[in-house]
C-alpha atoms as one frame of an Amber mdcrd trajectory, in Angstrom:
protein
   0.277 -25.507 -23.717  -0.755 -25.373 -27.389  -0.311 -27.869 -30.189   1.906
 -26.623 -33.002  -0.546 -27.591 -35.825  -3.417 -25.786 -33.984  -1.270 -22.728
 -33.833  -0.575 -22.842 -37.493  -4.386 -23.163 -38.153  -5.048 -20.205 -35.886
  -2.412 -18.174 -37.661  -4.062 -18.817 -41.021  -7.452 -17.952 -39.601  -6.152
 -14.731 -38.019  -4.982 -13.578 -41.525  -8.600 -13.977 -42.717  -9.831 -12.210
 -39.712  -7.502  -9.310 -40.269  -8.800  -8.984 -43.862 -12.298  -8.856 -42.458
 -11.228  -6.126 -40.015  -9.746  -4.018 -42.736 -13.059  -4.110 -44.599 -15.018
  -3.293 -41.535 -12.898  -0.411 -40.258 -13.242   1.318 -43.578 -16.963   1.634
 -42.902 -16.772   1.915 -39.139 -13.427   3.450 -38.038 -12.253   2.372 -34.475
 -12.401   4.933 -31.754  -8.660   5.456 -31.584  -5.737   4.854 -33.897  -3.876
   3.068 -31.079  -5.266   1.690 -27.824  -2.587   1.855 -25.048  -2.448   0.584
 -21.397  -1.502   2.956 -18.604   2.021   1.799 -18.973   2.129   2.703 -22.555
   2.285  -0.654 -24.410  -0.123  -1.229 -27.178  -3.508  -3.007 -26.448  -4.086
  -5.398 -29.372  -7.561  -5.594 -30.977  -7.737  -9.348 -30.337  -5.556 -11.820
 -28.352  -5.397 -15.435 -29.280  -3.220 -18.504 -28.321  -0.526 -17.099 -30.652
   0.119 -14.301 -28.036   0.816 -16.775 -25.277   2.251 -19.750 -27.358   5.322
 -19.971 -25.165   3.295 -20.163 -21.926   4.233 -23.092 -19.818   1.501 -23.941
 -17.310   3.668 -25.500 -14.695   6.463 -22.933 -14.798   4.401 -19.734 -15.489
   1.083 -20.400 -13.786   1.128 -23.499 -11.489  -1.377 -23.970  -8.908  -2.463
 -21.659  -6.129  -0.327 -21.766  -2.874   2.459 -23.179  -4.960   5.544 -21.646
  -6.776   5.404 -19.366  -8.676   2.230 -18.293  -6.962   0.760 -16.593 -10.127
  -2.622 -17.970  -9.224  -2.621 -17.044  -5.504  -0.726 -17.425  -2.318  -3.199
 -19.900  -0.618  -4.255 -23.263  -1.873  -7.989 -22.466  -1.496  -7.949 -18.707
  -1.520 -11.308 -17.170  -0.895 -13.124 -20.505  -0.730 -11.536 -21.023   2.668
 -11.162 -17.367   3.988 -12.258 -14.084   2.346  -9.902 -11.192   2.033  -9.709
  -8.944   5.342 -12.009  -6.056   4.814 -10.482  -2.887   6.106 -11.544   0.618
   6.087  -8.683   3.061   6.454 -10.008   5.498   9.131  -8.814   7.992  11.780
  -9.387  11.707  12.220  -9.390  14.222  15.085  -8.620  12.904  18.465  -8.257
   9.261  19.648 -11.713   9.439  21.223 -13.431  10.374  17.964 -11.514   7.725
  16.032 -12.271   5.014  18.590 -15.988   5.661  17.993 -15.542   5.245  14.276
 -13.524   1.970  14.762 -16.240   0.477  16.911 -18.986   1.464  14.474 -17.173
  -0.092  11.508 -16.437  -3.263  13.328 -20.102  -3.586  14.331 -20.885  -3.360
  10.634 -18.847  -6.355   9.568 -15.379  -4.954   9.063 -12.876  -7.518   9.966
  -9.670  -5.542  10.424  -8.653  -2.030  11.357  -6.566   0.361   9.340  -5.222
   3.441  11.176  -4.735   6.812   9.510  -2.397   9.053  11.483  -2.340  12.850
  11.106   0.515  14.566   9.541   2.428  15.810  12.639   2.419  12.099  13.939
   3.604  10.879  10.724   6.689  13.122  10.644   7.630  13.102  14.311   5.991
  16.346  15.706   3.710  16.577  18.855   0.460  18.504  18.594   1.913  21.403
  20.558   4.853  21.854  18.192   4.688  25.114  16.031   5.145  22.941  12.948
   1.884  20.965  13.833  -0.311  24.078  13.717  -3.447  23.706  11.748  -2.595
  20.041  10.897  -3.661  18.311  14.077  -6.137  15.554  13.389  -6.813  16.626
   9.754  -5.772  13.704   7.730  -5.702  11.150  10.459  -5.816  10.628  14.216
  -3.430  12.719  16.433  -1.168  10.415  18.555   1.207  12.241  20.825   1.736
   9.656  23.513   0.844   6.314  24.869  -2.158   7.851  26.502  -3.661   8.628
  23.069  -2.923   5.004  21.944  -4.735   3.621  25.047  -7.836   5.727  24.186
  -7.639   4.785  20.497  -7.959   1.074  21.184 -10.066   1.208  24.360 -12.543
  -1.578  24.307 -11.035  -3.223  21.147  -9.449  -6.621  21.866  -6.045  -6.644
  20.203  -5.845 -10.408  20.302  -8.982 -10.763  18.062  -8.594  -7.705  15.689
  -5.837  -7.401  12.989  -4.560  -3.854  12.814  -2.785  -2.056   9.982  -1.014
   1.133  10.718  -0.084   3.510   7.958   2.975   4.858   9.492   6.563   5.103
   8.197   9.226   7.454   9.726   7.830   7.029  13.218   6.755   3.398  12.631
   9.061   2.056  15.470   7.331   4.523  18.000   3.791   3.691  17.034   4.524
   0.041  17.074   6.141   0.332  20.569   2.899   2.100  21.665   0.697  -0.789
  20.262   2.906  -3.254  21.914   2.574  -1.623  25.294  -1.267  -1.229  24.959
  -1.508  -4.869  24.120   0.597  -5.634  27.302  -1.792  -3.557  29.365  -4.669
  -5.638  27.903  -2.974  -8.823  28.870  -2.328  -9.824  25.237   1.061 -11.468
  24.577   3.123 -10.271  21.693   2.883 -13.668  19.790  -0.971 -13.170  19.700
  -0.716  -9.748  17.925  -1.513  -9.836  14.215  -1.292  -6.948  11.719   0.994
  -4.637   9.837   2.964  -1.384  10.084   3.780   0.233   6.748   7.280   1.009
   7.712   8.274   1.664   4.077  10.509   4.648   4.166  11.987   4.234   0.623
   8.676   5.206  -1.070   8.566   8.277   1.056  11.618   9.580  -0.601  10.185
   8.641  -3.967   6.515   9.734  -3.756   5.021  10.836  -0.511   7.431  12.922
   1.518   6.744  11.989   5.234  10.370  11.151   5.980  12.510  12.495   8.814
  16.052  10.933   8.740  18.367  10.200   5.798  18.002   6.904   3.871  20.909
   5.051   5.644  19.705   5.431   9.363  16.057   5.093   8.113  16.992   1.605
   6.693  18.769   0.791  10.047  15.626   1.565  11.982  13.741  -0.680   9.657
  15.997  -3.649  10.129  15.759  -3.025  13.872  12.083  -3.533  13.523  12.530
  -6.621  11.378  14.836  -8.193  13.976  12.614  -7.208  17.034   9.447  -8.667
  15.215  11.226 -11.902  14.003  12.119 -12.640  17.582   8.902 -11.569  19.457
   6.004 -11.079  17.063   5.649 -14.100  14.775   2.171 -13.121  13.360   3.082
  -9.396  12.846   4.112  -8.223   9.404   6.933  -5.606  10.100   6.689  -3.886
   6.830   4.160  -3.284   4.018   6.198  -2.411   1.002   4.036   0.102  -0.765
   3.373   0.644  -4.419   0.178   2.394  -3.660   1.764   5.832  -3.062   4.066
   5.457  -6.068   1.091   4.761  -8.210  -0.762   7.780  -6.646   2.142   9.918
  -7.362   1.643   9.235 -11.117   3.458   6.013 -11.788   2.129   3.549 -14.290
   1.159  -0.080 -13.397   4.528  -1.324 -14.740   6.479   1.366 -12.758   4.289
   0.482  -9.622   5.413  -3.134  -9.714   9.107  -2.494 -10.641   9.786   0.219
  -8.003   7.804  -1.582  -5.250   9.825  -4.682  -5.836  12.968  -2.755  -6.117
  12.256  -1.173  -2.799  11.638  -4.651  -1.422  14.959  -5.983  -2.735  16.740
  -3.188  -0.852  14.934  -4.103   2.462  15.957  -7.756   1.981  19.539  -6.911
   1.327  19.631  -4.543   4.362  18.217  -7.406   6.492  20.588  -9.983   5.338
  23.536  -7.719   5.890  22.690  -7.611   9.695  22.428 -11.438   9.746  18.615
 -11.994   9.425  17.658 -15.215   7.451  15.387 -14.348   4.466  13.838 -17.738
   4.802  12.469 -16.540   8.186  11.818 -12.826   7.846  10.632 -13.285   4.240
   7.562 -14.971   5.527   6.386 -11.762   7.207   7.030  -9.403   4.333   3.836
  -7.836   3.037   3.008  -5.497   0.129   0.450  -2.800  -0.677  -0.842  -1.907
  -4.049  -3.206   0.480  -5.684  -6.004  -0.673  -7.928  -6.931   1.779 -10.559
  -9.592   1.754 -13.385  -7.902  -0.205 -16.135  -9.535  -3.496 -15.103  -7.696
  -6.113 -17.089  -4.322  -4.385 -16.578  -4.809  -4.187 -12.818  -5.647  -7.844
 -12.540  -2.692  -8.769 -14.707  -0.402  -6.408 -12.546  -1.142  -8.262  -9.373
  -0.592 -11.649 -10.925   2.753 -10.376 -12.494   3.954  -8.913  -9.140   3.224
 -12.084  -7.369   5.143 -14.285  -9.870   8.046 -12.013 -10.205   8.591 -11.618
  -6.390   8.599 -15.477  -6.082  11.288 -15.595  -8.708  13.360 -12.847  -7.003
  13.288 -14.474  -3.642  14.277 -17.986  -5.069  16.770 -16.926  -7.668  18.411
 -13.772  -6.278  18.245 -14.440  -2.603  18.429 -18.304  -2.750  15.328 -18.547
  -0.644  14.273 -22.305  -0.139  11.176 -21.851   2.051   8.231 -21.334  -0.198
   6.283 -19.357   2.345   8.968 -16.781   2.218   8.498 -16.474  -1.542   4.874
 -15.562  -1.361   3.897 -11.976  -2.176   0.988 -11.253   0.170  -0.548  -7.924
  -0.400  -3.188  -5.385   0.750  -4.945  -3.318  -1.823  -6.577   0.276  -1.652
  -8.670   1.437  -4.430  -7.157   4.427  -6.187  -7.625   7.740  -4.370  -6.236
   9.829  -7.184  -8.987   8.379  -9.522 -11.772   9.910  -7.400 -13.439  13.088
  -8.682 -14.941  15.969  -6.972 -17.293  16.341  -9.834 -20.287  13.974  -9.801
 -18.945  12.264  -6.843 -21.385   9.440  -6.867 -19.734   8.168 -10.089 -16.917
   7.264  -7.592 -18.988   4.317  -6.253 -18.760   2.776  -9.716 -15.057   3.355
 -10.009 -14.392   1.912  -6.482 -16.441  -1.195  -7.367 -14.530  -1.815 -10.574
 -11.140  -1.300  -8.765 -12.216  -3.506  -5.814 -13.387  -6.222  -8.237  -9.907
  -6.104 -10.154  -8.152  -6.485  -6.709 -10.223  -9.513  -5.749  -9.839 -11.135
  -9.114  -6.123 -10.385  -8.816  -5.913 -12.301  -5.508  -5.480  -9.697  -2.750
  -5.252 -10.620   0.911  -6.880  -7.511   2.243  -8.828  -4.603   0.818  -9.770
  -1.015   1.598 -12.448   0.558  -0.555 -12.335   4.380  -0.715 -15.498   6.300
   0.026 -17.132   8.192  -2.796 -16.825  11.673  -1.110 -13.023  11.492  -0.281
 -12.162  14.073  -3.169 -14.252  16.457  -1.187 -13.366  15.776   2.392 -13.123
  13.030   5.139 -15.711  10.181   4.581 -19.000  10.425   6.122 -20.505   7.426
   7.934 -22.863   6.933   5.096 -20.054   7.005   2.409 -17.905   4.648   4.640
 -20.672   2.262   4.896 -21.416   2.202   1.091 -17.625   1.496   0.674 -17.684
  -1.416   3.095 -20.937  -2.705   1.590 -19.246  -2.703  -1.935 -16.695  -5.310
  -0.661 -19.320  -7.374   1.107 -21.517  -7.475  -2.177 -18.521  -8.711  -4.121
 -17.749 -11.210  -1.494 -21.158 -12.603  -0.911 -23.224 -11.952  -4.045 -21.002
 -11.763  -7.122 -19.731 -15.283  -7.128 -16.192 -14.307  -7.994 -14.825 -15.574
  -4.696 -16.125 -19.029  -5.383 -13.276 -20.106  -7.661  -9.688 -19.434  -7.683
  -8.059 -16.936 -10.278 -11.031 -17.204 -12.519  -9.588 -15.245 -15.405  -6.519
 -17.405 -15.729  -6.019 -18.699 -19.161  -7.596 -15.653 -20.786  -5.380 -14.830
 -23.656  -5.309 -11.141 -22.817  -4.803 -11.505 -19.042  -1.870 -13.985 -19.594
  -0.275 -11.781 -22.327  -0.584  -8.693 -20.092   0.874 -10.664 -17.050   3.868
 -11.492 -19.098   4.223  -7.996 -20.549   4.046  -6.309 -17.186   6.526  -8.743
 -15.727   9.021  -8.275 -18.688   8.858  -4.557 -18.528   9.242  -4.470 -14.678
  12.304  -6.668 -14.934  13.828  -4.078 -17.425  13.330  -1.394 -14.721  14.765
  -3.480 -11.959  17.842  -4.233 -14.049  18.321  -0.521 -14.635  18.045   0.263
 -10.986  20.594  -2.579 -10.240  22.911  -0.874 -12.752  22.672   2.424 -10.795
  23.792   0.714  -7.562  20.344  -0.309  -6.085  17.258   1.456  -5.077  18.751
   3.837  -2.404  21.338   5.067  -4.974  18.539   5.442  -7.688  16.372   7.493
  -5.278  19.357   9.589  -4.246  20.144  10.391  -7.966  16.560  11.319  -8.724
  16.088   8.558 -11.352  12.969   6.998  -9.977  11.363  10.352  -9.129  12.070
  11.473 -12.752  10.427   8.435 -14.273   7.209   8.975 -12.200   7.048  12.640
 -12.907   7.319  11.973 -16.637   4.468   9.338 -16.487   2.324  11.683 -14.468
   2.918  14.553 -16.971   2.001  12.320 -19.878  -1.284  11.207 -18.214  -2.126
  14.908 -17.407  -1.652  15.851 -21.078  -3.827  13.003 -22.187  -6.610  14.078
 -19.926  -6.281  17.652 -20.924  -6.468  16.920 -24.676  -9.321  14.389 -24.238
  -7.394  11.300 -25.196  -8.055   9.936 -21.789 -11.679  10.343 -20.794 -12.628
  11.062 -17.164 -16.377  10.770 -16.906 -17.837  13.975 -15.488 -14.473  15.782
 -15.675 -13.487  16.197 -19.296 -16.603  14.553 -20.738 -20.324  14.167 -19.877
 -20.102  17.324 -17.433 -23.227  18.507 -15.692 -23.945  21.773 -13.775 -23.805
  20.868 -10.091 -23.477  22.664  -6.694 -20.730  21.004  -4.750 -20.973  23.573
  -1.965 -24.129  22.006  -0.461 -22.925  18.410  -0.420 -22.606  16.878   3.174
 -18.814  16.858   3.948 -17.254  15.815   7.140 -14.800  18.333   8.552 -12.634
  18.119  11.697 -13.845  20.567  14.257 -10.914  23.068  15.063 -11.727  22.612
  18.716 -10.362  19.171  18.653  -6.823  20.611  18.077  -7.230  22.820  21.150
  -8.414  19.791  23.158  -5.452  17.638  21.997  -2.956  20.356  22.948  -4.561
  20.641  26.369  -4.431  16.897  26.928  -0.759  16.798  25.966  -0.065  19.772
  28.342  -1.608  17.817  31.333   0.230  14.643  30.432   3.680  16.496  30.339
   2.883  17.916  33.837   1.712  14.783  35.478   4.162  12.260  34.211   7.599
  11.375  35.798   9.782  13.739  33.685  13.114  12.508  35.233  12.234   9.048
  33.847  11.335  10.547  30.480  14.691  12.299  30.333  16.580   9.056  31.213
  14.627   7.085  28.615  15.418   9.678  25.961  19.106   9.757  26.702  19.166
   5.944  26.455  17.670   6.198  23.027  20.422   8.640  21.894  23.084   6.344
  23.299  21.596   3.356  21.520  21.394   5.137  18.290  24.969   6.429  18.664
  26.301   2.870  19.470  24.263   1.301  16.624  22.124  -0.853  19.058  18.575
  -2.147  18.143  16.410   0.777  19.212  13.102  -1.131  19.674  13.726  -2.078
  23.341  14.739   1.460  24.229  11.761   3.002  22.497   9.418   0.709  24.088
  10.785   1.740  27.626  10.447   5.462  26.610   6.859   4.868  25.513   5.948
   3.180  28.858   7.025   6.431  30.825   4.858   8.406  28.288   7.546  10.074
  26.211   5.963  11.589  23.239   6.225  11.010  19.531   7.935  14.246  19.093
  10.518  13.950  21.970  11.559  10.294  20.818  11.776  11.675  17.162  13.915
  14.693  18.375  16.245  12.524  20.306  16.983  10.480  17.042  17.143  13.855
  15.040  20.111  14.755  17.227  21.917  11.761  16.255  20.828  11.128  12.778
  20.079  14.519  11.400  17.233  15.294   8.882  16.960  14.453   5.202  16.847
  17.128   2.576  14.947  16.127  -0.548  16.794  15.503  -3.773  16.099  18.214
  -6.297  14.785  16.931  -9.552  15.707  18.726 -12.808
């Protein structure tokens, strides 16, 4: 991209500049001896064409909607259609969450993002002793199809895109969504949305797993196969770097471990005869956006380019649509502070802007009070308005990939890709991502990064405004915090008791037996789970049927 003679001139001038810097820093020392990214590589004082002298526009950048998709997955990006604005929501009972969804949709939200409570996520019903005290706390409690019917009451599923953050029980919740759509008269080919369904990151970073890795991977490929045949607009997985980053990973590790997970899923699907040129079109990804503005923008661009190369070179995919890394972004929950919580509005704005400049397809902006409790209606509104102001007032959506060509952005994009490739090669040498997780390698890498960051915060090397610098005296006790009423758990258990008494329990027993037989005989589980859902078998009952066949996973001990 650059003329050799021009590069020589720039090199001569850079030497003069360095002499000037040396004199300046003697009088005015810089704030730090070394400036580093979150991933540990040095941030240079100044970037010039010398730092990207080997950049080839066609091979490394190209055009939006064209390989290698560095500049975006759609030819016109936000000039044609803005990103989907989602707000992750769900708490208490289905009735309570349904009210919040209708409120958010009335305020201009364009897609739903469902948060499920912990018992639902790990396959326990609300009346299970294991669920005690957790019902409806971190998301909505869903025990059966009855709850799902209430959750989406009055919400047209052929017009709203729905994202469901669910993993180990993803097949069950997807089955419920399918049956609710059928009852609304909506055909499967009209449903659009995503289930997270990314079990590998649960073993790495989050912990809401049930079964061991191998049967879990089998269930995921069952979902892939079912969706490929029946739900062409549905994304059967959202391969998540978000939770990996929230657990303490760096930006480079987030890219590397997310794409290594994706490689494992593609390999698993190919083994059962699925065509990556087909199912590859419906793979989606989920990333965090944190505070280091330039690095985050570069991270998204690097991930997109690297995934396109992986699909083309490793998996010999010829369909460019199957090479596109389409992703949802959520601003960084772990970056929110309980101290001076209004500062979080600024943090979320910076993170959301980075996601948009990085080319996200959908976006959730955290509410400023989430370090204290569930978002209030006011804080959720501000979070949504943040996206709308970026979209309609900032001008950044009017041109595509506006920071392309910036010397620092292109250098960081290259650096993140290079370092991510090194991690992926290491994981390959260990036998792939499942083996790397089972050995504890990935977990150890994240733990080490989280430890280094915590030390940097504690010694003041990393400044967190309002936490380790610029503190004020404040009374957090009297701030308005949304809390789930304990009576909601009582109500949920009562509703579940009535359901179990009124349904046809003989049909439920038969459906659960069919699921166990299908799991034992290695059949695709989706049709059997759908039939069980239709007769109001519960999340816990279906999960227990599979536990009897697959067993439960015990976490790898990290030393």
